[in-house]
C-alpha positions as CSV (number, residue, x, y, z in Angstrom):
1,M,96.7,195.2,48.0
2,Q,98.1,198.2,49.7
3,I,99.3,197.9,53.3
4,A,99.8,201.0,55.5
5,L,102.2,200.0,58.3
6,T,102.7,202.2,61.4
7,I,105.4,201.2,64.0
8,N,105.6,202.8,67.4
9,N,108.5,202.3,69.9
10,Y,110.5,199.9,67.8
11,R,114.2,200.5,68.1
12,C,114.9,204.1,66.9
13,F,111.3,204.9,66.1
14,H,109.9,206.8,69.1
15,A,106.2,207.2,69.9
16,A,106.5,210.8,68.9
17,N,107.8,209.9,65.5
18,P,106.5,206.5,64.5
19,A,107.6,204.8,61.3
20,R,104.8,204.9,58.8
21,I,105.3,203.3,55.4
22,I,103.1,202.2,52.5
23,I,103.7,198.6,51.4
24,K,102.5,198.1,47.8
25,P,103.6,196.4,44.6
26,G,106.6,198.0,42.8
27,F,109.8,199.5,44.0
28,T,110.2,201.4,47.3
29,A,113.4,203.2,48.3
30,L,114.6,204.1,51.8
31,V,117.1,207.0,51.7
32,G,119.2,208.4,54.5
33,V,122.5,208.7,56.2
34,N,124.1,206.0,58.3
35,N,122.3,205.1,61.6
36,S,119.1,206.9,60.6
37,G,116.9,203.9,60.7
38,K,116.9,202.5,57.2
39,S,118.3,199.1,58.1
40,S,116.3,198.9,61.3
41,L,113.1,199.2,59.3
42,L,114.1,196.5,56.9
43,K,115.1,194.2,59.8
44,F,111.7,194.8,61.5
45,F,110.0,192.5,58.9
46,Y,112.6,189.8,59.6
47,E,112.5,190.1,63.4
48,F,108.7,190.1,63.6
49,R,108.0,187.4,61.0
50,R,106.6,185.1,63.8
51,L,104.2,187.8,64.8
52,F,102.8,188.1,61.3
53,S,102.5,184.3,61.2
54,L,100.5,184.4,64.4
55,M,98.2,187.1,63.1
56,G,97.8,185.7,59.6
57,N,95.4,182.8,60.3
58,P,92.0,182.1,62.0
59,T,93.5,180.2,64.9
60,G,93.4,180.2,68.7
61,N,96.6,182.3,68.7
62,F,94.7,185.2,67.1
63,L,91.7,184.7,69.4
64,N,94.0,184.7,72.5
65,A,95.5,188.0,71.3
66,V,92.1,189.6,70.7
67,G,91.1,188.5,74.2
68,G,94.1,190.2,75.9
69,Y,97.7,189.8,76.8
70,S,97.7,186.0,76.8
71,E,99.8,185.1,73.8
72,T,103.6,185.5,74.3
73,L,105.6,186.6,71.3
74,V,108.9,184.7,70.6
75,F,111.2,186.8,68.5
76,N,113.3,185.7,65.6
77,E,116.5,183.9,66.6
78,S,118.5,186.9,65.4
79,V,117.2,188.9,68.4
80,T,119.6,187.8,71.2
81,D,118.2,190.3,73.7
82,P,114.4,191.0,73.3
83,D,114.8,194.3,75.1
84,E,116.7,195.6,72.1
85,V,113.7,195.7,69.8
86,F,111.9,198.2,72.0
87,C,112.7,201.9,71.8
88,N,115.3,202.8,74.4
89,L,114.2,206.4,74.6
90,N,111.1,205.6,76.7
91,E,109.4,202.7,78.6
92,L,106.4,202.3,76.4
93,D,105.1,199.2,74.8
94,L,105.6,198.5,71.2
95,R,102.6,199.1,68.9
96,I,102.1,198.0,65.3
97,T,99.1,199.1,63.2
98,I,98.2,197.4,59.9
99,E,95.7,199.1,57.7
100,V,94.6,197.5,54.4
101,E,93.3,199.1,51.3
102,D,92.3,196.7,48.5
103,E,92.5,198.4,45.1
104,G,90.3,195.9,43.4
105,P,86.5,195.2,43.7
106,L,85.4,193.7,47.0
107,S,83.8,190.3,47.0
108,Y,80.5,190.1,48.9
109,S,80.7,189.4,52.7
110,P,77.6,189.3,54.9
111,V,79.6,191.1,57.7
112,P,81.9,194.2,57.5
113,Y,85.4,193.7,56.3
114,A,88.0,194.5,59.0
115,K,90.6,196.8,57.4
116,R,92.7,197.7,60.5
117,L,94.5,195.7,63.2
118,D,96.3,197.2,66.1
119,I,98.9,194.9,67.8
120,F,100.5,195.7,71.1
121,V,103.6,193.9,72.4
122,Q,104.0,194.4,76.2
123,R,107.6,195.4,77.0
124,S,107.9,193.5,80.3
125,S,106.2,190.2,79.4
126,R,106.3,190.1,75.5
127,Q,102.6,189.3,75.6
128,L,100.4,190.3,72.7
129,K,97.1,192.2,72.5
130,A,95.3,192.7,69.2
131,V,92.5,195.1,68.5
132,V,90.3,194.6,65.4
133,H,88.7,197.7,63.8
134,I,85.6,197.8,61.6
135,G,83.7,200.8,60.3
136,S,82.0,201.4,63.7
137,G,85.3,201.4,65.6
138,P,87.4,199.0,67.6
139,L,85.9,195.7,68.7
140,P,85.7,195.0,72.5
141,A,87.9,192.3,74.0
142,I,85.3,189.6,74.6
143,G,84.9,186.0,73.7
144,Y,85.2,185.3,69.9
145,D,85.4,182.2,67.7
146,F,86.0,181.8,63.9
147,R,83.7,180.7,61.2
148,G,86.1,180.5,58.2
149,N,87.7,184.0,58.2
150,V,84.7,185.6,60.0
151,L,85.1,186.6,63.6
152,V,81.9,185.6,65.5
153,R,80.7,186.1,69.1
154,T,81.2,183.0,71.2
155,Q,78.0,183.7,73.1
156,N,75.6,183.6,70.2
157,G,77.5,182.9,67.0
158,E,76.8,186.3,65.5
159,G,79.2,187.3,62.7
160,I,81.1,190.5,63.6
161,A,83.9,191.0,61.0
162,D,85.5,189.4,58.0
163,L,89.2,189.3,58.5
164,S,90.2,188.1,55.0
165,F,92.1,191.3,54.2
166,I,93.9,191.4,57.5
167,F,95.0,187.8,57.1
168,A,96.1,188.4,53.5
169,A,98.2,191.4,54.6
170,C,99.8,189.5,57.5
171,N,100.6,186.6,55.1
172,D,102.3,189.1,52.7
173,L,104.3,190.6,55.5
174,E,105.3,187.2,56.8
175,K,106.6,186.0,53.4
176,T,109.1,188.7,52.9
177,F,112.8,187.9,52.2
178,Y,115.5,190.0,53.9
179,I,119.0,190.4,52.5
180,G,121.6,192.1,54.7
181,P,124.5,194.2,53.4
182,F,127.1,191.3,53.6
183,R,126.4,188.9,50.7
184,N,129.4,186.9,49.6
185,A,129.5,183.1,49.1
186,L,133.2,182.8,49.8
187,N,135.3,182.0,52.9
188,I,132.4,181.5,55.3
189,G,132.7,177.8,56.0
190,A,129.6,175.7,56.4
191,K,127.4,178.4,58.0
192,E,123.9,177.9,56.6
193,N,122.2,181.3,56.8
194,Y,122.9,185.0,56.9
195,Y,119.5,186.3,57.7
196,D,117.4,184.8,54.9
197,I,120.1,183.9,52.4
198,Q,121.9,180.6,52.5
199,I,125.7,181.1,52.2
200,G,129.0,179.3,52.3
201,Q,129.2,175.5,51.7
202,A,125.5,175.0,52.2
203,F,124.8,177.3,49.3
204,I,127.5,175.6,47.1
205,N,125.9,172.2,47.9
206,Q,122.4,173.5,47.0
207,W,123.7,174.9,43.7
208,R,125.2,171.5,42.9
209,N,121.9,169.8,43.7
210,Y,119.8,172.2,41.7
211,Q,122.2,172.1,38.7
212,S,122.8,168.4,38.4
213,G,120.0,166.8,40.5
214,P,117.1,164.8,39.1
215,S,114.6,167.7,39.2
216,K,114.1,169.2,35.7
217,R,112.4,172.3,37.3
218,H,115.6,172.9,39.4
219,N,117.8,172.3,36.3
220,Q,115.8,174.9,34.4
221,F,115.9,177.3,37.3
222,V,119.8,177.2,37.3
223,Y,119.8,177.7,33.5
224,K,117.4,180.8,33.7
225,L,119.4,182.3,36.5
226,T,122.7,181.9,34.6
227,Q,121.1,183.5,31.5
228,D,120.0,186.4,33.6
229,I,123.5,187.0,34.9
230,K,125.0,186.5,31.4
231,Q,122.7,189.1,29.9
232,I,123.3,191.7,32.7
233,F,127.1,191.4,32.5
234,G,127.1,191.3,28.7
235,F,128.8,187.9,28.4
236,D,128.5,185.9,25.2
237,D,128.5,182.7,27.2
238,L,128.5,181.8,30.9
239,Q,128.5,178.6,32.9
240,I,128.6,178.3,36.7
241,H,129.8,175.1,38.4
242,P,130.7,174.2,42.0
243,A,134.4,173.7,42.7
244,S,135.5,170.2,43.5
245,N,136.2,171.1,47.1
246,N,132.7,172.7,47.6
247,Q,134.4,175.9,48.9
248,S,133.6,178.1,45.9
249,L,132.2,178.3,42.4
250,N,134.0,178.1,39.1
251,L,132.8,180.3,36.2
252,L,133.4,179.6,32.5
253,I,133.0,183.0,30.8
254,N,133.3,183.3,27.1
255,G,135.3,180.1,27.0
256,K,137.8,181.0,29.8
257,S,137.7,179.6,33.3
258,Y,137.8,181.7,36.4
259,G,137.4,181.2,40.1
260,L,134.7,183.2,41.8
261,S,137.4,185.2,43.7
262,E,138.9,186.3,40.4
263,V,135.8,187.9,38.9
264,G,135.0,190.1,42.0
265,S,132.3,190.4,44.6
266,G,129.8,191.9,42.2
267,I,129.2,188.7,40.3
268,A,129.3,186.7,43.5
269,Q,126.6,188.9,44.9
270,F,124.4,188.4,41.8
271,I,124.7,184.6,42.0
272,I,124.1,184.1,45.7
273,V,121.3,186.7,46.1
274,L,119.4,185.9,42.9
275,A,119.6,182.2,43.5
276,N,118.3,182.5,47.1
277,A,115.5,184.9,46.1
278,A,114.4,182.6,43.2
279,I,114.2,179.6,45.5
280,H,112.1,181.3,48.1
281,A,109.7,183.2,45.7
282,P,108.8,185.8,48.4
283,T,106.1,188.4,48.4
284,Y,108.5,191.3,48.9
285,I,112.3,191.3,48.8
286,L,114.0,193.6,51.4
287,I,117.6,194.5,50.6
288,D,120.2,196.7,52.3
289,E,122.3,198.8,50.0
290,P,121.9,197.0,46.7
291,E,124.6,199.3,45.2
292,L,127.4,197.7,47.3
293,N,130.2,196.2,45.2
294,L,128.4,197.0,42.0
295,H,129.4,199.2,39.1
296,P,126.8,202.0,38.8
297,S,125.7,200.7,35.4
298,L,124.7,197.4,37.0
299,Q,122.8,198.7,40.0
300,L,119.4,199.1,38.3
301,D,119.9,195.8,36.5
302,F,120.5,194.1,39.8
303,L,117.3,195.6,41.3
304,T,115.1,194.8,38.4
305,T,116.4,191.2,38.1
306,L,116.1,190.6,41.8
307,A,112.6,192.0,41.8
308,S,111.5,189.7,39.1
309,Y,111.8,186.9,41.6
310,A,109.4,188.6,44.0
311,K,105.6,188.3,43.8
312,H,104.9,191.9,44.5
313,G,108.0,194.1,44.7
314,I,111.2,195.2,46.4
315,I,112.0,197.6,49.3
316,F,115.6,198.7,49.4
317,S,117.7,201.0,51.6
318,T,120.3,203.1,49.8
319,H,122.7,206.1,50.2
320,S,122.3,206.8,46.5
321,I,119.5,209.4,45.8
322,G,120.1,208.9,42.1
323,L,119.4,205.1,42.4
324,A,116.3,205.8,44.5
325,R,115.0,208.4,41.9
326,I,115.6,206.1,39.0
327,G,114.7,202.7,40.5
328,A,111.8,203.4,42.8
329,Q,108.2,204.4,42.3
330,R,108.1,205.8,45.9
331,S,110.8,206.8,48.3
332,Y,111.1,207.7,52.0
333,S,113.8,209.8,53.7
334,F,115.2,209.1,57.1
335,K,116.6,211.7,59.5
336,K,118.1,211.3,63.0
337,L,116.4,213.5,65.7
338,G,118.5,212.8,68.8
339,E,116.3,212.1,71.8
340,Q,113.2,211.9,69.5
341,G,114.7,208.9,67.6
342,S,114.5,208.8,63.9
343,E,112.0,210.5,61.5
344,L,110.7,208.8,58.4
345,K,108.7,210.7,55.7
346,P,108.0,210.6,52.0
347,Y,111.0,211.9,50.0
348,E,110.0,215.0,48.1
349,A,110.6,214.8,44.3
350,T,113.3,217.1,42.8
351,A,111.5,219.8,40.9
352,R,114.0,220.3,38.0
353,L,115.4,217.8,35.6
354,S,118.8,219.4,35.7
355,E,118.9,219.0,39.5
356,F,118.0,215.3,38.9
357,L,121.0,214.9,36.6
358,G,123.1,216.5,39.4
359,E,121.8,214.0,41.9
360,L,122.8,211.2,39.5
361,S,126.3,212.6,39.1
362,F,125.9,212.4,35.4
363,E,129.5,213.3,34.7
364,G,130.5,210.2,36.6
365,Y,128.1,208.1,34.6
366,R,129.5,209.6,31.4
367,E,133.0,208.4,32.4
368,L,131.6,204.9,32.8
369,G,130.3,204.8,29.2
370,F,126.8,206.4,29.5
371,N,126.4,208.8,26.6
372,T,122.7,209.4,26.3
373,V,119.8,210.7,28.4
374,L,116.4,209.4,27.6
375,L,113.4,211.2,29.2
376,V,110.3,209.0,29.7
377,E,106.8,209.6,30.9
378,G,106.8,208.6,34.5
379,P,108.7,206.6,37.2
380,K,106.9,203.3,36.3
381,D,108.0,203.7,32.7
382,I,111.7,203.7,33.6
383,L,111.9,200.0,34.4
384,T,109.8,199.1,31.4
385,V,111.9,201.0,28.9
386,Q,115.0,199.6,30.6
387,Q,113.9,196.0,29.6
388,F,113.7,197.0,25.9
389,L,117.1,198.8,26.1
390,R,118.6,195.7,27.7
391,Q,117.6,193.6,24.7
392,L,119.3,196.1,22.5
393,R,122.4,196.1,24.8
394,K,121.9,199.8,25.4
395,D,120.9,199.7,29.1
396,H,124.5,200.5,30.1
397,K,124.7,203.4,27.8
398,V,121.4,205.3,28.4
399,V,120.5,207.2,31.6
400,L,116.7,207.1,32.1
401,I,114.9,210.1,33.7
402,H,111.2,210.4,34.2
403,L,109.3,213.6,33.5
404,G,106.8,213.1,36.3
405,G,103.9,212.4,34.0
406,G,101.6,215.3,33.1
407,S,103.4,217.6,35.5
408,G,106.5,217.6,33.3
409,I,104.8,217.1,30.0
410,N,103.5,220.5,29.1
411,P,104.1,223.5,26.8
412,H,106.3,225.2,29.5
413,A,109.0,222.5,29.6
414,G,111.3,224.4,27.3
415,L,113.4,226.0,30.1
416,Q,114.1,222.7,31.8
417,L,115.0,221.0,28.5
418,E,117.5,223.8,27.7
419,E,119.1,223.3,31.2
420,I,119.6,219.6,30.4
421,K,121.1,220.4,27.1
422,R,123.8,222.5,28.9
423,I,124.8,219.3,30.8
424,T,124.6,216.9,27.8
425,T,123.6,217.4,24.2
426,T,122.6,213.8,23.6
427,V,119.0,213.9,24.9
428,Y,115.9,212.1,23.6
429,A,112.3,212.0,24.9
430,L,109.7,209.2,24.8
431,I,106.1,209.9,25.9
432,D,102.7,208.3,25.6
433,S,100.1,209.8,23.1
434,E,97.1,209.1,25.3
435,K,95.0,208.8,22.2
436,D,91.8,206.9,22.3
437,K,91.7,206.3,18.6
438,L,94.1,206.5,15.6
439,D,93.2,209.9,14.3
440,A,92.6,211.6,17.7
441,P,94.7,214.8,18.2
442,L,97.3,215.1,20.9
443,D,96.1,217.1,24.0
444,R,97.5,220.5,24.5
445,G,100.1,219.5,27.0
446,R,101.6,216.8,24.9
447,R,101.5,218.8,21.7
448,G,103.2,221.7,23.6
449,F,105.9,219.4,25.0
450,E,106.6,218.0,21.6
451,E,107.1,221.6,20.3
452,A,109.3,222.4,23.2
453,C,111.5,219.4,22.4
454,E,111.7,220.5,18.7
455,A,112.8,224.0,19.8
456,A,115.5,222.5,22.0
457,K,116.6,220.2,19.2
458,I,115.6,217.1,21.3
459,K,114.2,214.2,19.3
460,C,110.9,213.4,20.8
461,C,108.9,210.2,20.1
462,V,105.2,210.4,20.8
463,L,104.0,206.8,20.7
464,E,101.6,206.0,18.0
465,R,99.6,203.8,20.4
466,R,98.0,205.1,23.5
467,A,100.8,204.2,26.0
468,I,103.7,201.9,26.4
469,E,101.6,199.1,27.9
470,N,99.7,199.0,24.6
471,Y,102.9,197.5,23.1
472,L,103.0,194.5,25.4
473,T,102.0,191.3,23.6
474,D,99.4,188.8,24.5
475,R,101.9,186.0,24.9
476,A,104.1,188.0,27.4
477,V,101.0,189.2,29.3
478,K,99.8,185.6,29.8
479,V,103.3,184.4,30.8
480,V,103.3,186.9,33.7
481,K,99.7,187.4,34.6
482,G,98.0,184.1,33.5
483,E,95.6,182.9,30.9
484,K,92.6,185.0,32.0
485,Y,94.5,188.2,31.1
486,R,95.0,189.5,27.5
487,A,97.0,192.2,25.7
488,L,95.5,195.7,25.3
489,L,94.2,196.9,22.0
490,P,96.3,199.8,20.5
491,Y,94.1,202.5,22.0
492,E,92.6,200.7,25.0
493,L,92.9,202.2,28.4
494,L,94.6,199.9,30.9
495,G,92.3,200.7,33.8
496,A,89.2,200.1,31.7
497,M,90.1,196.5,30.9
498,S,88.9,193.6,33.1
499,P,90.9,191.9,34.5
500,S,93.6,194.5,34.5
501,W,97.0,194.8,36.0
502,G,98.9,197.7,37.7
503,K,101.1,199.9,35.5
504,E,103.9,199.1,38.0
505,E,103.8,195.5,36.6
506,N,104.5,196.6,33.0
507,W,108.2,196.0,33.3
508,K,107.8,192.4,34.3
509,I,105.7,191.8,31.1
510,A,108.3,193.8,29.0
511,R,111.0,191.5,30.5
512,E,109.2,188.5,28.9
513,M,108.9,190.2,25.5
514,R,110.9,188.8,22.6
515,M,112.7,191.4,20.4
516,E,110.8,190.3,17.3
517,E,107.6,191.2,19.0
518,W,108.3,194.9,19.3
519,I,111.4,195.9,17.2
520,D,109.4,196.7,14.1
521,T,106.9,199.1,15.9
522,D,107.5,202.8,16.2
523,L,108.7,202.2,19.8
524,G,111.4,199.8,18.5
525,K,112.4,202.0,15.6
526,F,112.9,204.9,18.0
527,L,114.9,203.0,20.6
528,T,117.2,201.7,17.8
529,S,117.7,205.2,16.3
530,F,120.3,206.3,18.9
């Protein structure tokens, strides 16, 4: 499901420049300078969680809102002054529009599906008004009841609109998980929550209960989380135990004991954030500045591991354009406009690969141990290939850059490839073949790109199978997607299979792959060759 969310007159988002963002599975980055609105947008989901709860079910609360300003909104406890959530640049009411686009086939409904909901929050009284839209336009504010998820006229019981998609969207928005920029389990006493994450002694106690309590599921959860952290940091062995005074955690790393304060805030952040996210199993994880306190080589690892605990994806704010370009399938830029508030718009892609390396500060990466650039097909392939590189312990040595799909894979790529070679000579490329059968020829663009790589002395692997998702095994597919799903045949098109999954989910399946399942393929041989 894709949700288009438009927010008018919330904090820094003026009616003249509303915030409009697409919420969909995968990784979304919010990029901008300080005080430009990134954190405000993330906090919106936390502050208005009760609103989405009210609008997510066929109850009297929803009927009251559809009938007029009769349902009063109580904000999240983090809002100490309700006036602060309204834009201070005008006196207008707050308006939220939810538009839903289902990317799968629609089930039959005898009445039209409602795909749009307008919600108005009155500035003076905090009362709600909701307006449901169907194909013929907005529904009038008259008497309604519910029959299941179908809105019916009170007067005659006539079905008017099926609200299944609206309710599903509101439920997704309600079950997000917000992580603020401060995330450290130390020296914070018994305070229970920092926004959605449990911290301090309360967190330490919960870790103890999960690790040594009677629940096998909780015991296994702690083990899996510990294994994730061990792999990310490259430890041979890792054990995490609460200190006897319940004030901190003790870590046993490669046979040596450390207090959490001795190993730095990076590991502390991994432990507390990943544990909280795993416990809540949210739809989307919202995190402010995931790069804080982290070595650049760990930032993408942190994002992908964190996102593995979310049902749909992750939305993160960042000052790092490079992290946004590597880690996100879609990005938005924020700009301060003075009296017109803040402006949010899709971030335009960098045209040239050499400019991309500049954004990443590749020289700084090289100083940190990165020695190779690997060009891959598209933004969704970056996270998938990263999972394979992680198993080879190369993910902290290889910088991944996407070619933008067909736009970058063409016979005219030679100039950009040569520009990259001026920055670093250790460059490789990995692209799909897009073949529909074994002996099918490469299309002109892919053949031309392969020749351009050869001319630039860049080793290019054109996959023998159709695409990278054709290497995902049936076992791993079923672990992530369920028993009704199956692996692709070598030349089968992902979109033609039913049931299918989104390409943005490939990385989750790759994360479940065992090395022996792919290492002997042409993909495995290529990734082990450098």
